[in-house]
C-alpha positions as CSV (number, residue, x, y, z in Angstrom):
1,M,9.5,-11.7,2.7
2,I,8.9,-8.9,5.2
3,E,10.6,-9.1,8.6
4,L,10.4,-6.4,11.2
5,S,12.5,-6.8,14.3
6,D,11.9,-4.7,17.4
7,I,10.7,-1.7,15.3
8,H,10.4,1.6,17.2
9,R,9.3,5.0,15.6
10,D,9.4,8.1,17.8
11,F,8.2,11.6,17.1
12,Q,8.9,14.7,18.9
13,V,5.8,16.8,19.5
14,G,6.7,19.9,21.4
15,D,8.5,18.8,24.5
16,Q,6.9,15.3,24.4
17,K,8.2,12.2,22.7
18,V,5.5,10.1,21.0
19,H,6.1,6.4,20.6
20,A,4.2,5.8,17.4
21,L,5.6,2.3,17.1
22,D,6.8,0.6,20.3
23,G,8.8,-2.6,19.7
24,V,6.9,-4.1,16.8
25,S,8.2,-7.5,15.5
26,L,6.3,-9.0,12.6
27,T,7.0,-11.4,9.8
28,I,4.8,-11.4,6.6
29,G,5.1,-14.2,4.1
30,A,5.0,-13.8,0.3
31,G,1.5,-13.8,-1.0
32,E,-0.2,-13.1,2.4
33,Y,-3.5,-11.0,2.5
34,L,-3.6,-9.2,5.9
35,S,-5.4,-6.3,7.3
36,I,-4.0,-3.8,9.9
37,M,-6.8,-2.4,12.2
38,G,-6.9,-0.1,15.3
39,P,-8.2,3.2,16.5
40,S,-6.9,6.4,15.3
41,G,-3.3,7.0,16.7
42,S,-2.8,3.3,17.3
43,G,0.2,3.3,14.8
44,K,-1.3,1.4,11.9
45,S,-0.5,4.1,9.2
46,T,3.0,4.7,10.7
47,L,3.5,0.9,10.3
48,L,2.2,0.9,6.7
49,N,4.5,3.9,5.8
50,L,7.5,2.1,7.3
51,I,6.8,-1.2,5.5
52,G,6.3,0.8,2.3
53,L,9.7,2.6,2.7
54,L,8.0,6.0,3.0
55,D,9.5,6.3,6.5
56,R,12.4,5.0,8.6
57,P,12.3,3.5,12.1
58,T,14.0,5.2,15.0
59,S,15.5,1.8,15.8
60,G,15.1,-1.8,14.9
61,V,15.6,-3.7,11.6
62,Y,13.4,-4.1,8.5
63,R,14.3,-6.9,6.1
64,L,12.6,-7.2,2.7
65,D,13.4,-10.6,0.9
66,G,16.3,-10.8,3.3
67,Q,17.8,-7.4,2.6
68,D,18.2,-5.0,5.4
69,V,16.4,-2.0,3.8
70,T,17.0,0.1,6.8
71,A,20.6,0.3,5.9
72,L,20.0,1.7,2.4
73,S,20.3,5.4,1.3
74,D,17.3,7.4,0.4
75,R,17.9,6.9,-3.3
76,Q,18.3,3.2,-2.9
77,Q,15.1,2.9,-0.9
78,A,13.3,4.9,-3.6
79,E,14.5,2.3,-6.2
80,V,13.3,-0.6,-4.2
81,R,10.0,1.1,-3.4
82,N,9.4,1.9,-7.2
83,Q,10.3,-1.7,-8.3
84,R,8.7,-3.8,-5.6
85,I,6.0,-1.9,-3.6
86,G,2.7,-0.5,-4.9
87,F,0.5,2.0,-2.9
88,V,-3.2,2.8,-3.0
89,F,-4.5,5.6,-0.8
90,Q,-7.9,6.8,0.4
91,A,-7.4,10.1,-1.4
92,F,-6.4,8.5,-4.7
93,H,-3.3,10.9,-5.1
94,L,-3.8,11.2,-8.9
95,V,-2.2,14.2,-10.7
96,P,-5.1,16.4,-11.8
97,R,-3.6,17.7,-14.9
98,L,-2.7,14.3,-16.2
99,T,-5.1,11.7,-18.0
100,A,-5.7,8.4,-16.6
101,A,-3.1,6.8,-18.8
102,E,-0.6,9.4,-18.1
103,N,-1.0,8.9,-14.3
104,V,-0.5,5.2,-14.7
105,E,2.5,5.7,-16.9
106,L,4.3,7.7,-14.1
107,P,5.9,4.8,-12.3
108,L,7.3,3.5,-15.6
109,I,8.8,6.9,-16.6
110,L,10.6,7.0,-13.2
111,A,11.9,3.5,-13.8
112,G,13.3,4.4,-17.2
113,V,11.0,1.9,-19.1
114,P,11.2,2.7,-23.0
115,P,8.1,4.5,-24.4
116,V,6.9,1.7,-26.6
117,Q,6.9,-0.7,-23.5
118,R,5.3,2.0,-21.4
119,G,2.3,2.3,-23.8
120,Q,1.7,-1.5,-23.9
121,R,1.9,-1.8,-20.1
122,V,-0.4,1.2,-19.5
123,E,-3.0,-0.3,-21.9
124,Q,-2.8,-3.7,-20.2
125,A,-3.0,-2.1,-16.7
126,L,-6.1,0.0,-17.5
127,A,-7.8,-2.9,-19.3
128,A,-7.4,-5.0,-16.3
129,M,-9.3,-2.4,-14.3
130,S,-12.0,-2.1,-17.1
131,L,-10.9,1.4,-17.8
132,S,-9.8,1.2,-21.4
133,D,-12.5,3.7,-22.5
134,R,-11.5,6.2,-19.8
135,S,-7.7,6.4,-20.6
136,R,-7.9,10.0,-21.9
137,H,-10.1,11.3,-19.1
138,K,-8.6,13.4,-16.3
139,P,-9.4,12.6,-12.7
140,E,-12.1,15.3,-12.5
141,Q,-14.0,13.5,-15.3
142,L,-14.0,10.1,-13.3
143,S,-16.2,8.8,-10.6
144,G,-14.6,8.0,-7.2
145,G,-14.6,4.3,-8.0
146,Q,-12.9,5.0,-11.3
147,R,-10.3,7.1,-9.8
148,Q,-9.5,4.4,-7.3
149,R,-9.1,1.8,-10.2
150,V,-6.8,4.2,-11.9
151,A,-4.8,4.5,-8.7
152,I,-4.7,0.6,-8.6
153,A,-3.5,0.4,-12.1
154,R,-0.8,2.9,-11.3
155,A,0.2,1.0,-8.2
156,T,0.4,-2.4,-10.1
157,V,1.8,-1.3,-13.5
158,M,5.4,-2.0,-12.3
159,Q,4.2,-5.6,-11.1
160,P,5.2,-5.0,-7.5
161,T,5.4,-8.0,-5.1
162,V,3.7,-6.0,-2.3
163,L,0.6,-3.8,-2.5
164,M,-0.1,-1.4,0.3
165,A,-3.7,-0.1,0.7
166,D,-4.4,2.7,3.1
167,E,-8.2,3.1,3.7
168,P,-8.8,2.2,0.0
169,T,-12.5,2.6,0.3
170,G,-12.7,5.6,2.6
171,N,-13.8,8.0,-0.1
172,L,-16.1,5.6,-1.9
173,D,-19.8,4.7,-1.8
174,H,-20.6,1.1,-0.7
175,K,-20.9,-0.4,-4.0
176,S,-17.8,1.2,-5.4
177,G,-15.9,0.2,-2.2
178,Q,-17.0,-3.4,-2.6
179,D,-15.8,-3.4,-6.3
180,V,-12.3,-2.0,-5.2
181,V,-12.1,-4.7,-2.5
182,R,-12.9,-7.4,-5.1
183,I,-10.2,-6.1,-7.3
184,L,-7.6,-6.0,-4.6
185,E,-8.6,-9.6,-3.5
186,Q,-8.2,-10.8,-7.1
187,L,-4.6,-9.3,-7.1
188,S,-4.0,-11.2,-3.8
189,S,-5.2,-14.4,-5.3
190,N,-2.8,-13.9,-8.2
191,G,0.1,-13.9,-5.7
192,I,0.8,-10.3,-4.6
193,T,1.3,-9.7,-1.0
194,L,-1.7,-7.4,0.1
195,I,-1.7,-5.3,3.1
196,V,-4.8,-3.2,4.0
197,V,-5.0,-0.6,6.6
198,T,-8.7,0.0,7.5
199,H,-11.0,1.4,10.1
200,D,-13.8,-0.7,8.5
201,G,-14.1,-3.9,10.6
202,E,-16.2,-5.5,7.8
203,I,-13.4,-5.0,5.2
204,G,-10.6,-6.0,7.8
205,R,-12.3,-9.3,8.5
206,R,-12.2,-10.3,4.9
207,A,-8.4,-10.5,5.2
208,R,-7.0,-14.1,5.9
209,R,-4.8,-12.6,8.6
210,Q,-5.8,-9.7,10.8
211,L,-3.5,-7.5,13.0
212,H,-4.8,-5.2,15.6
213,M,-2.7,-2.2,16.7
214,L,-3.0,-0.2,20.0
215,D,-0.7,2.5,21.4
216,G,2.0,1.6,18.9
217,R,2.1,-2.1,19.8
218,L,0.9,-5.1,18.0
219,E,-2.0,-6.1,20.3
220,S,-3.1,-9.2,18.4
221,D,-2.3,-11.2,15.4
222,S,-4.6,-13.8,14.1
223,G,-1.8,-15.5,12.2
224,T,0.0,-16.4,15.4
225,G,-3.0,-17.5,17.4
226,N,-2.8,-14.4,19.5
227,A,-6.0,-12.8,18.3
């Protein structure tokens, strides 16, 4: 499903070139559950952004379901991202002035889904997160755990094949974090490809496959016997 071949991502910082990703090659099969771990600056978030089509490599090839997505225009990449990839972030990234239901509806509006279908799908997505009674609440009226569940509902309302979670429990207390992890793992068991970036070793070890990044390189991969 996901194939990265000799991926490099360089950034210019002043007069220095920083190699955020340095020759990463990686294959992720459909339905896998994996974590990406490593110290700050190791390249894990850069890798997540690249897989999620939020960034482009300096060189190398990225194929998604056999399609070379590095060759697509920005508009084409945005269409692929909206249809096939969901995102859950540490900071939730909900729109403050919108209700929970309106936040979940946003990807459907962008995709041109008719209003009647949007309403049904939003209801189903919120019900799956046990948030039906919070649909009219704005983010400031929700707990951290509820906000993250709204974010998961928004990330999955388009029924993506890949879900990217960047430090999904970083702003949550332990209980709320555990609830969110269980929800993500349930989605994984239903066939979605789940990729979790985390500093938390306990959460990282829950994944069936664990990647460790260091200095922009893939230091180890438990899926290849190189852990």
